[in-house]
C-alpha positions in Angstrom: 7.5 -3.4 -25.2 7.9 -0.8 -22.3 10.1 1.6 -24.2 7.9 0.8 -27.5 4.9 1.6 -25.4 5.9 4.8 -23.7 7.3 6.2 -27.3 4.5 6.1 -29.0 2.6 8.1 -26.4 5.1 10.4 -25.5 5.2 11.3 -29.4 1.1 11.6 -29.4 1.2 13.6 -26.3 3.7 16.5 -27.8 1.7 16.8 -30.6 -1.8 17.3 -28.9 -0.6 18.7 -25.6 -1.2 22.4 -26.8 -4.8 21.4 -27.2 -5.5 21.5 -23.5 -4.5 24.9 -23.3 -7.8 26.6 -24.3 -9.0 29.1 -21.5 -12.3 28.7 -22.5 -14.7 28.4 -19.3 -11.8 28.6 -17.0 -9.4 25.9 -18.9 -12.1 23.4 -18.0 -10.3 21.1 -21.1 -7.1 21.2 -18.8 -8.2 17.8 -16.7 -12.1 19.2 -16.5 -12.4 18.7 -12.5 -9.2 17.3 -11.6 -7.6 19.7 -13.3 -9.5 22.7 -11.4 -8.9 21.0 -7.9 -5.4 20.9 -9.1 -5.3 24.7 -9.8 -7.1 25.4 -6.5 -4.5 23.3 -4.9 -1.8 25.3 -6.9 -3.2 28.8 -6.3 -3.3 27.7 -2.1 -7.0 27.5 -1.8 -7.1 23.5 -0.9 -8.2 20.6 -2.5 -11.7 22.4 -3.7 -13.6 24.0 -6.0 -14.2 21.2 -9.3 -16.3 23.7 -11.7 -15.0 26.8 -13.0 -15.3 29.4 -10.1 -14.7 28.9 -6.2 -17.2 26.9 -4.4 -15.2 25.4 -1.3 -13.8 22.3 -0.1 -14.7 19.4 -2.4 -15.0 15.6 -1.6 -16.2 14.8 -5.6 -12.9 13.2 -6.5 -10.5 10.7 -4.9 -7.3 12.6 -4.3 -4.4 10.7 -6.0 -4.8 12.2 -9.5 -5.3 16.1 -8.5 -2.5 15.9 -6.2 -0.5 14.3 -9.0 -1.7 16.8 -11.3 -1.0 19.7 -8.7 2.8 18.5 -8.6 3.0 19.1 -12.4 1.8 22.7 -11.8 3.9 23.2 -9.2 6.8 22.2 -10.9 6.0 23.7 -14.4 3.5 26.2 -13.7 -0.4 26.3 -13.7 -2.1 26.4 -17.2 1.0 25.8 -19.2 2.4 24.2 -22.2 5.1 22.5 -19.8 2.8 21.4 -17.1 0.3 19.9 -19.7 2.7 18.0 -21.1 4.5 16.7 -17.4 0.8 15.5 -16.8 0.5 14.0 -20.2 4.0 12.5 -19.9 2.9 10.8 -16.4 -0.4 9.1 -18.5 2.0 7.5 -20.5 5.0 6.2 -18.2 1.4 4.6 -16.3 0.3 3.1 -19.8 3.8 2.0 -20.7 4.6 0.6 -17.2 1.2 -1.8 -17.3 3.1 -3.7 -20.1 5.1 -5.7 -17.1 1.9 -7.1 -15.1 0.5 -7.4 -18.2 3.2 -9.7 -19.7 3.7 -11.2 -15.9 -0.2 -12.2 -15.8 0.0 -13.8 -19.0 3.1 -15.3 -18.2 1.7 -17.1 -15.1 -1.6 -18.0 -16.5 -0.6 -19.1 -19.8 2.7 -19.4 -20.7 5.5 -17.4 -22.1 4.0 -17.3 -25.8 0.5 -15.9 -25.0 2.1 -13.2 -22.1 4.3 -11.8 -25.3 1.3 -11.4 -27.5 -0.7 -9.8 -24.5 2.4 -7.6 -23.9 2.7 -6.3 -27.2 -1.0 -6.0 -27.6 -0.9 -3.9 -24.7 1.8 -1.7 -25.9 0.4 -1.1 -29.3 -3.4 -0.9 -28.2 -4.6 2.4 -29.8 -7.0 3.0 -26.9 -4.4 3.0 -24.5 -2.5 5.3 -26.6 -5.8 7.5 -26.5 -6.1 7.7 -22.8 -2.8 8.4 -22.4 -2.9 11.6 -24.4 -6.4 12.0 -25.6 -7.4 12.3 -22.0 -6.1 14.4 -19.1 -7.8 12.0 -16.8 -7.3 9.2 -13.9 -7.4 6.2 -16.6 -4.0 4.9 -16.9 -3.4 5.1 -13.8 -6.1 3.3 -12.9 -5.9 0.6 -15.1 -2.0 0.4 -13.9 -3.2 0.0 -10.4 -5.8 -2.7 -11.3 -3.4 -5.0 -13.1 -0.9 -4.5 -10.0 -4.0 -5.7 -8.0 -4.8 -8.5 -10.2 -1.3 -9.8 -10.3 -0.7 -9.5 -6.5 -3.9 -11.7 -5.9 -2.6 -14.6 -7.9 0.9 -14.4 -6.4 -1.2 -14.5 -2.7 -2.2 -17.9 -3.9 0.9 -19.5 -3.0 3.0 -16.8 -1.0 3.7 -17.3 2.7 5.3 -13.9 3.4 3.8 -11.2 5.5 5.4 -8.6 3.0 3.5 -10.0 0.1 0.0 -9.2 1.9 1.3 -5.8 3.2 2.2 -4.8 -0.4 -1.3 -6.3 -1.7 -2.8 -4.0 1.1 -1.2 -1.3 -0.1 -2.2 -1.9 -3.4 -5.8 -1.7 -2.4 -5.7 1.3 -0.3 -3.8 3.1 -2.8 -6.4 1.8 -5.6 -9.2 3.0 -3.2 -7.6 6.9 -3.3 -7.0 6.7 -7.1 -10.4 5.3 -8.3 -12.9 3.2 -5.5 -14.1 1.7 -8.2 -11.2 -0.2 -8.3 -12.3 -2.4 -5.0 -15.1 -3.5 -7.0 -13.8 -7.0 -7.5 -12.4 -7.2 -4.4 -15.1 -9.3 -3.2 -15.1 -12.1 -5.9 -11.4 -11.9 -5.6 -11.3 -12.2 -2.0 -13.3 -15.5 -1.9 -11.6 -17.2 -4.9 -8.1 -16.4 -3.0 -9.5 -18.1 0.3 -10.4 -21.0 -1.6 -7.3 -21.0 -3.4 -5.2 -21.2 0.1 -7.4 -23.1 1.8 -7.0 -26.3 -1.0 -3.3 -25.7 -0.5 -3.4 -25.6 3.4 -2.2 -22.3 4.1 -3.3 -19.5 6.2 -5.7 -16.9 5.3 -7.3 -15.3 8.2 -4.8 -13.4 9.8 -2.9 -12.3 6.4 -6.0 -10.8 5.2 -6.5 -9.1 8.5 -3.1 -7.3 8.0 -3.8 -6.4 4.3 -7.2 -5.0 5.4 -5.7 -2.7 8.2 -2.9 -1.5 5.6 -5.8 -0.7 3.8 -7.9 1.1 6.1 -4.9 2.6 7.4 -4.2 4.4 4.0 -7.8 5.2 3.4 -8.3 6.6 6.8 -6.4 10.1 6.8 -9.0 11.0 3.3 -11.5 10.0 5.7 -11.0 11.7 8.5 -10.5 14.9 6.2 -13.8 14.3 4.9 -15.7 14.1 8.0 -13.6 17.2 9.5 -14.5 19.2 6.3 -17.7 18.1 5.6 -19.5 16.7 9.3 -20.4 13.3 7.3 -19.1 10.4 6.9 -17.2 10.2 3.3 -15.0 7.1 3.1 -13.6 8.8 0.1 -15.7 10.4 -2.3 -19.2 12.1 -2.4 -20.2 12.1 -5.7 -23.1 8.7 -5.7 -26.1 10.8 -5.8 -24.7 13.1 -8.7 -24.3 9.9 -10.8 -27.9 8.1 -9.7 -29.2 11.7 -10.8 -27.5 11.7 -14.5 -28.7 8.2 -15.1 -32.4 8.9 -13.7 -33.5 12.1 -14.9 -35.5 11.6 -17.8 -32.9 12.7 -20.3 -31.9 10.0 -22.8 -30.0 12.0 -25.5 -26.8 10.7 -23.4 -25.4 8.4 -21.0 -24.4 11.3 -19.5 -27.1 14.0 -20.8 -25.5 17.7 -20.7 -28.8 18.7 -19.1 -27.7 16.7 -15.9 -24.6 17.8 -14.9 -23.0 21.1 -13.3 -20.1 21.3 -16.0 -22.6 21.2 -18.7 -25.7 22.8 -17.6 -26.2 26.5 -16.4 -29.3 25.5 -14.5 -27.5 22.8 -12.6 -24.2 24.9 -12.2 -26.1 27.7 -11.0 -27.8 25.0 -8.2 -24.3 23.7 -7.2 -23.0 27.4 -6.7 -26.3 28.4 -4.5 -26.5 25.1 -2.0 -22.7 24.1 -2.3 -21.3 21.0 -3.0 -23.3 18.5 0.2 -26.5 20.7 -0.4 -26.5 20.2 -4.1 -25.4 16.4 -3.7 -28.6 16.2 -1.2 -30.6 17.8 -3.7 -29.8 14.9 -6.6 -30.6 12.1 -3.6 -34.0 13.7 -3.6 -35.1 14.2 -6.9 -33.1 10.7 -8.4 -35.4 9.0 -5.6 -38.4 11.0 -6.7 -37.6 10.0 -10.3 -37.0 6.3 -9.8 -40.1 5.8 -7.4 -42.5 7.7 -10.3 -40.7 5.9 -13.3 -40.2 2.5 -12.2 -40.3 1.2 -16.0 -37.6 3.7 -16.9 -35.4 2.6 -14.7 -35.5 -0.9 -14.9 
């Protein structure tokens, strides 16, 4: 399953990798914001400038995927075909590896037959192939991490080893630095896990504290970096009010309307350059809150 999944994704990646070499808008198609930050790292300007021109340090993105893109650029050059193929190959590897936790989850919960069906379904899933080669973004890595997080949660219903709790905390911490949204289901998973362990008569308080400590330790260095850089508490990323503004600006032409984002609107981009990242996001907070107050029916 893994070899079939990987081969299919690599073939598609090889066919399409040249599509990412368009120099328009400073090679925007090469990973969008993540690619711009990776390029800034490659040029020695640090984790910065998510849009087109140098604009200083950023916390708009979590760090893991831009650093992976930077590593590919470091090895194979900046906006080159080799680095594009390397990044798409990583996407393909992450997607193919997801077969393993999918197979294990199916085996543990429904049996061998269901596990094999689920594994082959994932290996051949067209949308997964598209996310591997059609988007130079964090999707496949996030999906792999989410499946590992779910699998490890299920394993902890019966495990007694401290190593398993350390591993769970590590997956959670790395997941937060890949995409904080991965921690969204955590409260529900934790409640379910506590209920299962209490029913089985197993300890859960101290083990969960160990996992939490590992998770917080992994995230802490990035939070400290953000505080030292922006002088405010930003645990992982700071784009919340930009997202709220996108959905509450009055433009219903799309889920993410072109008029509301710096990468598609000249007006928004000029405001970003003028105010800087923190000033711009503070402005979006004011605008979004004002719109919500003035149009409660629209926002409902």
